[in-house]
N, C-alpha and C positions, 0 to 999 in steps of 0.2 A: 355699264352692262348692256348688251345688245342680244337680241334672240331674233330667230327665223320666225315669220309669222305665217298666216295663211298663204297657200299657194307655194311652198317652198319647194315642192317636188317640180312644178311644172309651170310655174307662173311667176308674176312679180313678187318681189320679196318685200314684206312690210315690216320693217324694225320697230319693235316697241321700246320706248324709253321707260326704264323701270320706275324712275321716280314719279312719273305721271302717268304711266301704264297707258300711253298715247303713242302713236306713231309719229314719223315727223309730218306726214301729210294731214293727219289730224290736228296736230299742233299749228301747221300752216293756216288750216280752215279756221281754227279758234283765233289767232291772231289775226285774221284778216276781218273776222266778225266783230271782233274787239275794235279794230281800226275803223269801222263804219261807223260805231258808237261814237268813237272819239272824234270823229271828222266834224260833227255840228260843233263843236267845241274849239275847234282851231281857227286861227285867223283866216279871214275871207281868202287871202291870196293861196293858203295852203290845203283849203278844202277840196277844190275839185280834183286835185292830182291824188290826194290821199284817197278819196272817194273812188276814183277809176282805178287806181294800182290794187286798193283791197278788194274792190268787187270782182277783179279780173282774177286775182290770186285765188278768191273764194270759190269762184265758178271753176278754175282750172282744178284745183284739190278735189272738189266734191265729185267732177266728171270722173277724175282717177280713182277715186274711193267707190265711186259707184261700179267700177270695173272690177277693181280688186276686193272689195267687200266693204260696204258701208255698215258699221256698227250702230246699234240703236243709241249708244251713248252720245253719238254726235247730233242726234235729234234736238236736243235744247239749244245747241250751238246754231243749228240751221234756223230753228223757230225765231230765236233771237234776231239773226241776221235777217229773216224775211220781214220781221215787223219794223225794223229799222230802215231797211232799204228804202222806201219810198220818202222817208225825211232826208236820207243822206243824199239821195239823187235830186231831191227838188231844187236846191240852190243851183243845180246845173242848168237847169231850164231858164235862162235868161230870156226875158221879153224886152223889146225895143224901149229904149226910154225908162224902163222899170229896174229898180234893183233885184237881185235874186231874193226869192221868197225864203223866210229863214224862221221857224218857229220860235215864240218868244221862249225865253230862258225858263219862266215858271212853269211853262207847259212842256218843254223838252227835258228837263232835269228827270221828273218822275218817269217819263217814257225811256229815257236813256237808263236809268238806275234799274229799271224792270227789264230791259233788254239784256244789260250786263250781267244781271242776275241770272236770266235764263242760260246766258252763254257760259256762265261760270258752272252751270249745272253739267255741263260736258265732261270737263276734267273730275269732278266730282264723282259723277256716275262712272268714269272709266277706272277711277281708283277703288270706288266700291266694289264693282264687278268687272275685274281686268281680264285680259288675256293672260293666264297664269305664266309665269317666267319660273322656269325649274333650276334649283340651284345647282351649281356645277359640283359634280362629285368629287370628293376630296382624296380617293385612293389612287393606287399607281396604276390601276386598269383602266382602259377606256370600257364601255359598256356597250354590249349587243343585245338585242331582244328578239324573240319570235314567238309566234302563237301556234299551240297545237291543239288537237280535238281527240279526245280519247272516249273510246265506249267500253264499258265495263260488261261483257257478255254474262258474267255470274250474276248480276244484280238487276232485277226489275227496276223500272221507273215507277215510283210509288205515288208521285203526282198526277198521273195519266191513268185511265182505266184500261189502256190496251195492255192485255198480259204479255205480248210479244216485244212491248217497248223496254229497251235496255237503258241503264243510267248512263248517261253522256255527261262529260265535263270538258270546259274549255279552259286551257292553261296557257298563262303567259310566263316565258322565261326571261330573266335578266341574268346576263353572265359576263365574266371577264372577257374582253375582246381585243383585237388589235386595233391600233389606232387607225381610223378611216381617213381617207384622203380629204384634204381641205375642200369644203364646199358640199360634202357629201350631205344629204338632206338626213335630218333627225327624225326620230318615230314620232307619228301622230299620237297625241295623247287620247286616251279613251277608246282607240280603236285601230284597226289595221288601215283604215281608209277614214277621209272626212265624213263620209256618208255613214260609216258604223259609229264614229265618233257623235254624230248629231243624233242620231238614234238613242245611244246611250245617254248622252247628256239630256234629251228630252225627258228620258224615263227616270233619271235621276231627279230633275226637276218636278215631275209629277209626284214622285215618291214623298217630298217634303211639301208638296203644295204651292211651289213657285211656277208663275208663268215660264214657258220655255225661254223666251227672248232674253230673260234676266242674265242667264248665264251662257249667252249665245257666244262669249268669248271662250268658253272652255274647250268646245271642240275644234277651235283654230290653233290650239297651243301644240307646241312640239316639245318633245320631253330631252333628255340629254344622252338617250341611247341610239343606236342606229339599227334597223331592223335588218336581220340575218348577216350582221358583221362576221367576219372569221374569228374564230375562238382564239384567245391569246395564247401565243406559243410557249409561254413560261407560266409559272405559277403553280405547275404540278398538278394534283386534283382538287377540285373545289368542293368543300363542304355545302350542303345542300339545306336550303331553308324552304319549307312550305308555308304559304300564306293562305288564309281564309279572311274574305273581308266581312264587313258588317251587314247587319241583315237589310235587305235591298241594295246593298252595296255592289261594287264591280271588281272585276280582278286588277283593275288599273288604279284603284283609288289610293294605294300607297305607293305610287310610282317613285316619287322623290326617295322615299325610303328604300326601295328596292334597288334604285340605281346606286345609292350610296353603299350598300351591302355588297353588291355586285363589284364595285369599283374596288373593294379591298379583298376581292378573291373569294367570294361566294355566289353559288348558283342559287337565284330565287325563284321559286314557282309559285305563282299566284293562281287561285282558281276562281272561275265563274261557276256558281251552283245553279243549273238551271231551275226555274220556278221559284227562286230564292233571291238571286240577284235581280238587280233592276230590269237589265235586257241583256239576252245573250244571243249573238248573231251565230247559228250554226252552220256548217258546211253544205248543207242540203238548201240553204236559203231561209230557212224559217228564222224569225225572230221570236224568242221565248222570254216572255215578262214574267215578273213576280207574281206569286199567287198565295203567297203567305200575308196574312192580316190579322190584326188583333180581333179578338171576339168581344172584347169588352168586359171579360170577366177574368178576374186576375189568377184564379186556380186553373181555369181552363186555358188561358194564356200560358201559363207555366209548363201545362202538358203539352201543348201545341210547339213552345219553344224547344222542348226537352226533345221532341221527336225530328224536328228540323236540324237541332244541333247533332243527333245521332247519324242522320244522312250526311250532313257537311264531313264529320269526323271518318265515315267510311269513304267519301271522296277524297279526303287527304291520304288515306292509307293506300287507296287505289293509285293516286297519283306517284306515290313514292314507289309503288311497284312497277310501274310504267317508267320512272326515271332509271329505276334500276336496269329494265330492258334497254334503254338507250346507251348506257353505259357498257354493256355487255359487247365483247368483241362479236362482229358479224352483223351488228345492227345497221352498219352503213350510216350512221349519223355523225355529224361533225364533233358531238359531245363524247362519242365512245372512248371509254378510257380516261375520261377527265372528271368524271362525277364521284366525289368521295360518299356514296350513300351510307357507308357505316358511319358516318358522322352528318347526321341529319337532325334539323330542329323542325318543330311544327310551331307555327305562330298564326295570330289573327287578331283583328280588331272587333270590338264589340261582340256580337254573336259568334264572330270567327274566333275570337279568344276563348269563348266557352267550348267551341269545337276543338280547338287544339288542346284543351285539357283532356277531353273526352278521347281524342285520338293518340295522344300518349299513353293513357291509361289503358287502351285497347291494343296499342302497337307497340311493341318494345323496340322496333327499330329506330324510334325517334328518342334521341337521347337529351333533348332539351326541349323546354316549353316557354315560348313568349305571348303572354296576354296582354294586349293594349286596350286596357279601359274596357274589359269584357264582363259581364256579369254570368258567372259560372251556372249553365243550366244542366240538368240531368242529375244522375246520380254521382256522389262523391267518392265512390268505390268502383274498382279496387284502389288501395291506397297509391298514389304516385310516387315512383321511386326514382324519379329523374329531376334534376334541378329545374326550378321554374322561377321565371321573373314575371311580376305582374305590375304594369305601370297604370297608375290611376291619377285622374284629376284629384285637386281637392275636394275633399267630401264637404258638402254644405246642408242645410236644412232642406234644401230642394232634392238632394239625393235620395234615391230609392232606400227606404230604410232596411231593406233586405240584402242590399249590396253588399256592404262591409262583412256583415255575420256570412253570407254565403261564401265570399271570397276568402276570409280568414279560416272557415271550415274547409275549402279546398286546399290552402296552402299548409294547413295544420295536419291534413291527413297524409302529407308527403313524408316518406322516410328519407328523402334527400334535402339538401339545404334548399330553402326558397326565399325570394326576395320580393318585397313589395315596396315599389318605389312611387311616391308621390310628388307628381311634378307641379311645382307651383306655378301660377299662371296658365295652367292648362285647362282646356275644356275638351268635352267628348271628341269633338272634330279636331283637335289639335293633334291628334294621333293618327290623322290620314293627310291627304293633300288639300284639304278644305281651307286652310289659311291662305293657301296660294291664290285663291280665287273668289272666296266670299268676302263679304264686307267685315273689315277687321274691327268687329264689335265682341268685346270680352265674353259676352254671354254666349255667341255663337262659336267662335274659334279661340277663346282665350287671349290672353295678353302678352304671348309670347312674341307676337310679330310673325310676319309672312314668312321670314327666312329661318328664324330662330326655332320655330316649332319643327319643321323636319330635321334640323341639326340635331336637336336634343334628343328626340325620339330614335334617330337613327344612332346617334353616338352612345347611348345608354344600350341599346340592342347590340351593338358591335362589341362592346366592353363585354356584355354578358356572354355572346357566341364565342368571342375569343377565348374566354377562359374555359368555357364548357366543352365546345366542340374541339378547339385547337390546343387545349390544356396549356393555355399560355401563363406561365407564370406570374404573379402579382397580387396586389390586394384588391380583389374585386369589389368588397364592400366599400372601400375607399373609393373606387372609380364611380360606382354608381351614386354614392354620396354626393358627387360633384353637381348632379342633375337634380337632386331634390331630397327629399325627407325619405330615409330608407330603414324599412324593418326587415330584419333577417330573422328567418326560423330555421335553426338547426335541427338535424335529425332527434327526434325524442320530443320536440316542442320547446327546446330552449331557444333564447333569443340572444 
């Protein structure tokens, strides 16, 4: 599998080989550096030619990468090459009547091993912190995407002291689209432009205490959708799925999931919540970063989280109203007449899952709820009378002791059938794009693997949405059970 890399819009194309998560040029630099290490151990006749060819290829590849984008993962390779280069070049400098100088083997061996170890750090780093490669959607439709900004004139912005400031949200849509011509650039991940993607990526890194450079491959990534692609000509009207990210998350954090749903005929609308999301770039040029943070006191934090969740829930309801406006005749939007807002679900990850529960309780337009490993904040009333799916990681001793009782309370209060699906091998970040670009450490992203994580989460979501929004016949419980351990709560508390 190959993918477009940085500069796909207007510059050279760098292809990433998914097995190593390195481009051909990076692999050429890696092999050239290793050849310089090996040259010391070759027969005398082969050493000069090997050294010259390897050195030339290394220099050429580094010069091209310096223009197209040199990643930090190549620095260990270059360090190893620089250290070995004097020893590789020394035998080429022959003196009259004297044999070429060559370090004794017992001196050269430790140095060669050390340089080879440094060079090996390149592919290891690229594997641990790759440019993410998004899975190809499996549905019948190509996927288009666009970004909109909406201001709710009826709601003040509670995060600022200005009484005239109105609540604004940025929304990204993924929708069934016509197939784009070959070579059409795919959408930038994390933003409309690479500059926006870098701003968002840096904010996400700061939010979890990582140096920005560690995930510098993320803003280079391209998703599987195309910006402003024409809407699919067939497929009828598309059910609508609203999505709220986790605390400090961003609208694009579940792009692989959103693209998979859109390829199966859904419109997904994911929100940035200003002052809560990591970084939101507004149309007036402002960049709004998160102002939500823990107080350190559990009781106070719960009150804060309930308040933030309420704001998010209102954002979700407002976004659905705006989508209804897009669908109405006379709006002039390409999606006019194509949105089935009467079949709408509300979804979210982490705190976004809590917001989804609250939005569904407050707004009867939402027909179903999907909570992706979210701790339910806020009141558990009024009772939810729409079907709900809560997907969770396996609970361990490290899990917040309040989580399962709170989630059970939220589901038990429903007068409709609810489902709790425990996904084996999942971690909290398995329910977003994290496995695609973070180190594959089970404690961080679970043990499902880079490609299986988004497939499992999207597959279970699709099964639930097809049953609840499209009234597709079948045994939903059996379908969901294929993805993990399922608990079903029927109306009245039965299981």
